[in-house]
N, CA, C and O atoms as CSV, one atom per row, in Angstrom:
chain,resi,resn,atom,element,x,y,z
A,1,UNK,N,N,110.936,49.639,53.227
A,1,UNK,CA,C,110.256,50.847,52.801
A,1,UNK,C,C,111.330,52.031,52.953
A,1,UNK,O,O,111.417,52.864,52.051
A,2,UNK,N,N,112.048,52.102,53.952
A,2,UNK,CA,C,113.096,53.170,54.188
A,2,UNK,C,C,114.127,53.272,53.032
A,2,UNK,O,O,114.526,54.332,52.551
A,3,UNK,N,N,114.499,52.032,52.655
A,3,UNK,CA,C,115.504,52.027,51.549
A,3,UNK,C,C,114.948,52.515,50.231
A,3,UNK,O,O,115.667,53.127,49.441
A,4,UNK,N,N,113.725,52.262,49.992
A,4,UNK,CA,C,113.038,52.789,48.756
A,4,UNK,C,C,113.009,54.261,48.786
A,4,UNK,O,O,113.344,54.911,47.795
A,5,UNK,N,N,112.611,54.825,49.906
A,5,UNK,CA,C,112.594,56.263,50.090
A,5,UNK,C,C,114.020,56.808,49.868
A,5,UNK,O,O,114.223,57.762,49.116
A,6,UNK,N,N,114.967,56.200,50.519
A,6,UNK,CA,C,116.327,56.706,50.313
A,6,UNK,C,C,116.793,56.643,48.886
A,6,UNK,O,O,117.386,57.607,48.403
A,7,UNK,N,N,116.546,55.515,48.160
A,7,UNK,CA,C,116.987,55.437,46.725
A,7,UNK,C,C,116.168,56.410,45.928
A,7,UNK,O,O,116.717,57.004,45.000
A,8,UNK,N,N,115.012,56.607,46.182
A,8,UNK,CA,C,114.089,57.624,45.461
A,8,UNK,C,C,114.762,58.943,45.695
A,8,UNK,O,O,115.015,59.657,44.725
A,9,UNK,N,N,115.074,59.322,46.924
A,9,UNK,CA,C,115.748,60.593,47.180
A,9,UNK,C,C,116.962,60.878,46.360
A,9,UNK,O,O,117.118,61.967,45.809
A,10,UNK,N,N,117.892,59.823,46.271
A,10,UNK,CA,C,119.096,60.071,45.508
A,10,UNK,C,C,118.773,60.039,43.976
A,10,UNK,O,O,119.377,60.812,43.232
A,11,UNK,N,N,117.943,59.264,43.538
A,11,UNK,CA,C,117.661,59.135,42.067
A,11,UNK,C,C,116.982,60.405,41.527
A,11,UNK,O,O,117.258,60.885,40.427
A,12,UNK,N,N,116.012,60.950,42.436
A,12,UNK,CA,C,115.375,62.152,42.078
A,12,UNK,C,C,115.778,63.426,42.597
A,12,UNK,O,O,115.088,64.430,42.422
A,13,UNK,N,N,116.979,63.438,43.296
A,13,UNK,CA,C,117.567,64.545,43.785
A,13,UNK,C,C,116.545,65.420,44.693
A,13,UNK,O,O,116.477,66.648,44.630
A,14,UNK,N,N,115.835,64.678,45.466
A,14,UNK,CA,C,114.887,65.332,46.306
A,14,UNK,C,C,115.617,66.078,47.445
A,14,UNK,O,O,116.525,65.515,48.058
A,15,UNK,N,N,115.225,67.361,47.740
A,15,UNK,CA,C,115.823,68.130,48.811
A,15,UNK,C,C,114.960,67.781,50.056
A,15,UNK,O,O,113.737,67.910,50.029
A,16,UNK,N,N,115.630,67.337,51.140
A,16,UNK,CA,C,114.949,67.053,52.361
A,16,UNK,C,C,115.302,68.084,53.392
A,16,UNK,O,O,114.975,67.917,54.567
A,17,UNK,N,N,115.947,69.122,52.999
A,17,UNK,CA,C,116.486,70.255,53.867
A,17,UNK,C,C,115.342,70.707,54.719
A,17,UNK,O,O,115.538,70.887,55.921
A,18,UNK,N,N,114.196,70.899,54.205
A,18,UNK,CA,C,113.089,71.547,54.816
A,18,UNK,C,C,112.511,70.598,56.070
A,18,UNK,O,O,111.862,71.077,57.000
A,19,UNK,N,N,112.802,69.369,55.969
A,19,UNK,CA,C,112.250,68.458,57.068
A,19,UNK,C,C,113.315,68.199,58.164
A,19,UNK,O,O,113.012,67.577,59.181
A,20,UNK,N,N,114.542,68.671,57.957
A,20,UNK,CA,C,115.626,68.361,58.961
A,20,UNK,C,C,115.298,68.970,60.302
A,20,UNK,O,O,115.599,68.366,61.332
A,21,UNK,N,N,114.692,70.142,60.331
A,21,UNK,CA,C,114.440,70.780,61.683
A,21,UNK,C,C,113.424,69.897,62.541
A,21,UNK,O,O,113.346,70.018,63.764
A,22,UNK,N,N,112.698,69.052,61.846
A,22,UNK,CA,C,111.802,68.111,62.588
A,22,UNK,C,C,112.396,66.981,63.271
A,22,UNK,O,O,111.738,66.377,64.118
A,23,UNK,N,N,113.676,66.611,62.958
A,23,UNK,CA,C,114.382,65.597,63.626
A,23,UNK,C,C,114.640,66.074,65.091
A,23,UNK,O,O,115.236,67.115,65.368
A,24,UNK,N,N,114.124,65.195,65.996
A,24,UNK,CA,C,114.333,65.374,67.445
A,24,UNK,C,C,115.298,64.482,68.136
A,24,UNK,O,O,115.621,64.648,69.312
A,25,UNK,N,N,115.745,63.540,67.384
A,25,UNK,CA,C,116.660,62.422,68.062
A,25,UNK,C,C,118.167,62.996,68.045
A,25,UNK,O,O,118.521,63.901,67.289
A,26,UNK,N,N,118.907,62.433,68.860
A,26,UNK,CA,C,120.418,62.781,68.880
A,26,UNK,C,C,120.979,62.294,67.557
A,26,UNK,O,O,120.798,61.154,67.131
A,27,UNK,N,N,121.682,63.253,66.929
A,27,UNK,CA,C,122.137,62.979,65.488
A,27,UNK,C,C,123.598,63.428,65.348
A,27,UNK,O,O,123.949,64.553,65.702
A,28,UNK,N,N,124.472,62.494,64.805
A,28,UNK,CA,C,125.789,62.666,64.567
A,28,UNK,C,C,125.931,62.731,63.001
A,28,UNK,O,O,125.608,61.784,62.285
A,29,UNK,N,N,126.432,63.901,62.526
A,29,UNK,CA,C,126.654,64.008,61.052
A,29,UNK,C,C,128.101,63.878,60.790
A,29,UNK,O,O,128.870,64.718,61.258
A,30,UNK,N,N,128.529,62.901,60.084
A,30,UNK,CA,C,129.867,62.665,59.777
A,30,UNK,C,C,130.141,62.759,58.268
A,30,UNK,O,O,129.399,62.222,57.447
A,31,UNK,N,N,131.219,63.453,57.940
A,31,UNK,CA,C,131.565,63.576,56.477
A,31,UNK,C,C,133.099,63.447,56.354
A,31,UNK,O,O,133.876,63.589,57.298
A,32,UNK,N,N,133.447,63.158,55.074
A,32,UNK,CA,C,134.833,63.057,54.757
A,32,UNK,C,C,135.350,64.395,54.243
A,32,UNK,O,O,134.701,65.058,53.434
A,33,UNK,N,N,136.414,64.742,54.680
A,33,UNK,CA,C,136.990,66.066,54.156
A,33,UNK,C,C,137.126,66.193,52.658
A,33,UNK,O,O,137.013,67.276,52.084
A,34,UNK,N,N,137.386,64.987,52.010
A,34,UNK,CA,C,137.573,64.938,50.534
A,34,UNK,C,C,136.408,64.239,49.784
A,34,UNK,O,O,136.583,63.691,48.695
A,35,UNK,N,N,135.230,64.285,50.410
A,35,UNK,CA,C,134.036,63.768,49.824
A,35,UNK,C,C,133.617,64.540,48.601
A,35,UNK,O,O,133.311,65.730,48.681
A,36,UNK,N,N,133.602,63.857,47.453
A,36,UNK,CA,C,133.203,64.530,46.218
A,36,UNK,C,C,131.801,64.336,45.888
A,36,UNK,O,O,131.215,65.096,45.117
A,37,UNK,N,N,131.210,63.275,46.485
A,37,UNK,CA,C,129.759,63.056,46.264
A,37,UNK,C,C,128.919,63.967,47.063
A,37,UNK,O,O,127.993,64.569,46.520
A,38,UNK,N,N,129.184,64.108,48.334
A,38,UNK,CA,C,128.444,65.043,49.159
A,38,UNK,C,C,129.509,65.797,49.997
A,38,UNK,O,O,130.114,65.224,50.904
A,39,UNK,N,N,129.708,66.996,49.697
A,39,UNK,CA,C,130.774,67.837,50.227
A,39,UNK,C,C,130.537,68.141,51.677
A,39,UNK,O,O,129.392,68.165,52.130
A,40,UNK,N,N,131.621,68.379,52.428
A,40,UNK,CA,C,131.530,68.761,53.856
A,40,UNK,C,C,130.460,70.024,53.922
A,40,UNK,O,O,129.711,70.096,54.896
A,41,UNK,N,N,130.407,70.884,53.014
A,41,UNK,CA,C,129.472,72.039,53.004
A,41,UNK,C,C,128.077,71.452,53.041
A,41,UNK,O,O,127.215,71.962,53.757
A,42,UNK,N,N,127.842,70.425,52.310
A,42,UNK,CA,C,126.532,69.786,52.293
A,42,UNK,C,C,126.195,69.164,53.700
A,42,UNK,O,O,125.092,69.341,54.216
A,43,UNK,N,N,127.125,68.477,54.258
A,43,UNK,CA,C,126.933,67.842,55.587
A,43,UNK,C,C,126.840,68.863,56.689
A,43,UNK,O,O,126.156,68.623,57.683
A,44,UNK,N,N,127.515,70.016,56.549
A,44,UNK,CA,C,127.440,71.169,57.416
A,44,UNK,C,C,126.021,71.681,57.444
A,44,UNK,O,O,125.479,71.983,58.507
A,45,UNK,N,N,125.420,71.777,56.269
A,45,UNK,CA,C,124.065,72.320,56.179
A,45,UNK,C,C,123.100,71.374,56.856
A,45,UNK,O,O,122.165,71.833,57.513
A,46,UNK,N,N,123.285,70.080,56.726
A,46,UNK,CA,C,122.523,69.193,57.409
A,46,UNK,C,C,122.673,69.377,58.977
A,46,UNK,O,O,121.640,69.449,59.643
A,47,UNK,N,N,123.814,69.451,59.548
A,47,UNK,CA,C,124.082,69.601,60.779
A,47,UNK,C,C,123.426,70.881,61.423
A,47,UNK,O,O,122.870,70.856,62.520
A,48,UNK,N,N,123.553,72.074,60.582
A,48,UNK,CA,C,122.954,73.329,61.017
A,48,UNK,C,C,121.448,73.230,61.081
A,48,UNK,O,O,120.833,73.976,61.843
A,49,UNK,N,N,120.802,72.323,60.299
A,49,UNK,CA,C,119.478,72.217,60.365
A,49,UNK,C,C,118.749,71.215,61.309
A,49,UNK,O,O,117.522,71.135,61.374
A,50,UNK,N,N,119.585,70.489,62.004
A,50,UNK,CA,C,119.253,69.504,63.015
A,50,UNK,C,C,119.569,70.027,64.380
A,50,UNK,O,O,120.741,69.963,64.750
A,51,UNK,N,N,118.677,70.530,65.160
A,51,UNK,CA,C,118.959,71.082,66.393
A,51,UNK,C,C,119.699,70.009,67.327
A,51,UNK,O,O,119.303,68.859,67.516
A,52,UNK,N,N,120.826,70.584,67.866
A,52,UNK,CA,C,121.577,69.784,68.828
A,52,UNK,C,C,122.463,68.718,68.296
A,52,UNK,O,O,123.086,67.962,69.042
A,53,UNK,N,N,122.518,68.660,66.893
A,53,UNK,CA,C,123.343,67.640,66.278
A,53,UNK,C,C,124.789,67.899,66.406
A,53,UNK,O,O,125.204,69.040,66.606
A,54,UNK,N,N,125.632,66.802,66.288
A,54,UNK,CA,C,126.998,66.986,66.337
A,54,UNK,C,C,127.563,66.800,64.816
A,54,UNK,O,O,126.984,66.098,63.987
A,55,UNK,N,N,128.641,67.443,64.583
A,55,UNK,CA,C,129.207,67.471,63.273
A,55,UNK,C,C,130.815,67.130,63.306
A,55,UNK,O,O,131.629,67.787,63.954
A,56,UNK,N,N,131.088,66.135,62.597
A,56,UNK,CA,C,132.571,65.754,62.515
A,56,UNK,C,C,133.010,65.594,61.105
A,56,UNK,O,O,132.328,64.973,60.291
A,57,UNK,N,N,134.203,66.179,60.796
A,57,UNK,CA,C,134.762,65.948,59.471
A,57,UNK,C,C,135.969,65.047,59.638
A,57,UNK,O,O,136.884,65.375,60.395
A,58,UNK,N,N,135.990,63.954,58.969
A,58,UNK,CA,C,137.088,63.010,59.000
A,58,UNK,C,C,138.175,63.562,58.040
A,58,UNK,O,O,137.863,63.777,56.869
A,59,UNK,N,N,139.432,63.801,58.476
A,59,UNK,CA,C,140.382,64.315,57.655
A,59,UNK,C,C,140.922,63.182,56.615
A,59,UNK,O,O,140.957,61.989,56.918
A,60,UNK,N,N,141.301,63.650,55.464
A,60,UNK,CA,C,141.939,62.754,54.547
A,60,UNK,C,C,140.942,61.547,54.189
A,60,UNK,O,O,141.358,60.396,54.050
A,61,UNK,N,N,139.661,61.886,54.059
A,61,UNK,CA,C,138.709,60.819,53.877
A,61,UNK,C,C,137.736,61.305,52.704
A,61,UNK,O,O,137.464,62.485,52.481
A,62,UNK,N,N,137.270,60.230,52.010
A,62,UNK,CA,C,136.355,60.638,51.001
A,62,UNK,C,C,134.899,60.298,51.386
A,62,UNK,O,O,134.484,60.616,52.500
A,63,UNK,N,N,134.126,59.673,50.512
A,63,UNK,CA,C,132.688,59.479,50.718
A,63,UNK,C,C,132.407,58.138,51.555
A,63,UNK,O,O,131.358,57.989,52.183
A,64,UNK,N,N,133.406,57.193,51.517
A,64,UNK,CA,C,133.235,55.860,52.092
A,64,UNK,C,C,134.000,55.651,53.298
A,64,UNK,O,O,134.896,54.807,53.300
A,65,UNK,N,N,133.720,56.372,54.377
A,65,UNK,CA,C,134.615,56.382,55.559
A,65,UNK,C,C,134.658,55.011,56.193
A,65,UNK,O,O,135.720,54.711,56.738
A,66,UNK,N,N,133.638,54.101,56.209
A,66,UNK,CA,C,133.789,52.876,56.759
A,66,UNK,C,C,134.968,52.070,56.019
A,66,UNK,O,O,135.508,51.160,56.649
A,67,UNK,N,N,135.328,52.318,54.908
A,67,UNK,CA,C,136.426,51.633,54.223
A,67,UNK,C,C,137.715,52.415,54.363
A,67,UNK,O,O,138.774,51.801,54.499
A,68,UNK,N,N,137.681,53.805,54.336
A,68,UNK,CA,C,138.808,54.599,54.312
A,68,UNK,C,C,139.382,54.829,55.724
A,68,UNK,O,O,140.594,54.830,55.940
A,69,UNK,N,N,138.493,55.016,56.625
A,69,UNK,CA,C,138.923,55.361,58.026
A,69,UNK,C,C,138.026,54.563,59.054
A,69,UNK,O,O,137.284,55.129,59.856
A,70,UNK,N,N,138.164,53.200,58.951
A,70,UNK,CA,C,137.267,52.446,59.661
A,70,UNK,C,C,137.465,52.575,61.187
A,70,UNK,O,O,136.481,52.534,61.926
A,71,UNK,N,N,138.689,52.727,61.665
A,71,UNK,CA,C,138.995,52.801,63.076
A,71,UNK,C,C,138.418,54.073,63.648
A,71,UNK,O,O,137.786,54.094,64.704
A,72,UNK,N,N,138.668,55.137,62.896
A,72,UNK,CA,C,138.204,56.489,63.323
A,72,UNK,C,C,136.672,56.479,63.356
A,72,UNK,O,O,136.075,57.048,64.270
A,73,UNK,N,N,136.061,55.870,62.417
A,73,UNK,CA,C,134.662,55.938,62.274
A,73,UNK,C,C,133.935,55.171,63.455
A,73,UNK,O,O,132.953,55.635,64.034
A,74,UNK,N,N,134.478,54.033,63.735
A,74,UNK,CA,C,133.998,53.216,64.789
A,74,UNK,C,C,134.209,53.843,66.114
A,74,UNK,O,O,133.340,53.688,66.972
A,75,UNK,N,N,135.279,54.540,66.374
A,75,UNK,CA,C,135.488,55.296,67.562
A,75,UNK,C,C,134.433,56.434,67.729
A,75,UNK,O,O,133.858,56.643,68.797
A,76,UNK,N,N,134.230,57.129,66.627
A,76,UNK,CA,C,133.263,58.228,66.620
A,76,UNK,C,C,131.826,57.622,67.020
A,76,UNK,O,O,131.143,58.110,67.921
A,77,UNK,N,N,131.457,56.555,66.286
A,77,UNK,CA,C,130.078,55.963,66.514
A,77,UNK,C,C,129.916,55.448,67.969
A,77,UNK,O,O,128.943,55.725,68.670
A,78,UNK,N,N,130.950,54.680,68.354
A,78,UNK,CA,C,130.843,54.198,69.720
A,78,UNK,C,C,130.811,55.257,70.752
A,78,UNK,O,O,129.992,55.156,71.666
A,79,UNK,N,N,131.629,56.270,70.696
A,79,UNK,CA,C,131.593,57.350,71.574
A,79,UNK,C,C,130.320,58.050,71.501
A,79,UNK,O,O,129.798,58.378,72.567
A,80,UNK,N,N,129.760,58.321,70.437
A,80,UNK,CA,C,128.468,58.953,70.298
A,80,UNK,C,C,127.264,58.111,70.946
A,80,UNK,O,O,126.378,58.626,71.629
A,81,UNK,N,N,127.352,56.790,70.647
A,81,UNK,CA,C,126.205,55.936,71.263
A,81,UNK,C,C,126.428,55.894,72.755
A,81,UNK,O,O,125.420,56.029,73.449
A,82,UNK,N,N,127.591,55.729,73.357
A,82,UNK,CA,C,127.774,55.632,74.649
A,82,UNK,C,C,127.432,56.843,75.445
A,82,UNK,O,O,126.899,56.801,76.554
A,83,UNK,N,N,127.798,57.998,74.764
A,83,UNK,CA,C,127.491,59.311,75.340
A,83,UNK,C,C,125.890,59.641,75.354
A,83,UNK,O,O,125.389,60.417,76.169
A,84,UNK,N,N,125.193,58.985,74.396
A,84,UNK,CA,C,123.716,59.361,74.291
A,84,UNK,C,C,122.785,58.113,74.692
A,84,UNK,O,O,121.597,58.079,74.372
A,85,UNK,N,N,123.396,57.126,75.393
A,85,UNK,CA,C,122.479,56.033,75.698
A,85,UNK,C,C,121.566,56.265,76.891
A,85,UNK,O,O,120.757,55.400,77.227
């Protein structure tokens, strides 16, 4: 069900900005410095609308950080999970 909502959001360009402040869980917003699909500006706006979220820009990285910067991404994710467990 979650994937359907996600696909619908992308296909219909639904703005979810207004519900971001409702997120109460620890959140890490990661983006690639050279992401042309969702720019760092877009990710920054997400971060600014989620209270207490963390924001990281991966240098020299595009949209698919898991393939472009796997070690850096894993380090970020593990650090975030360990810090917030």
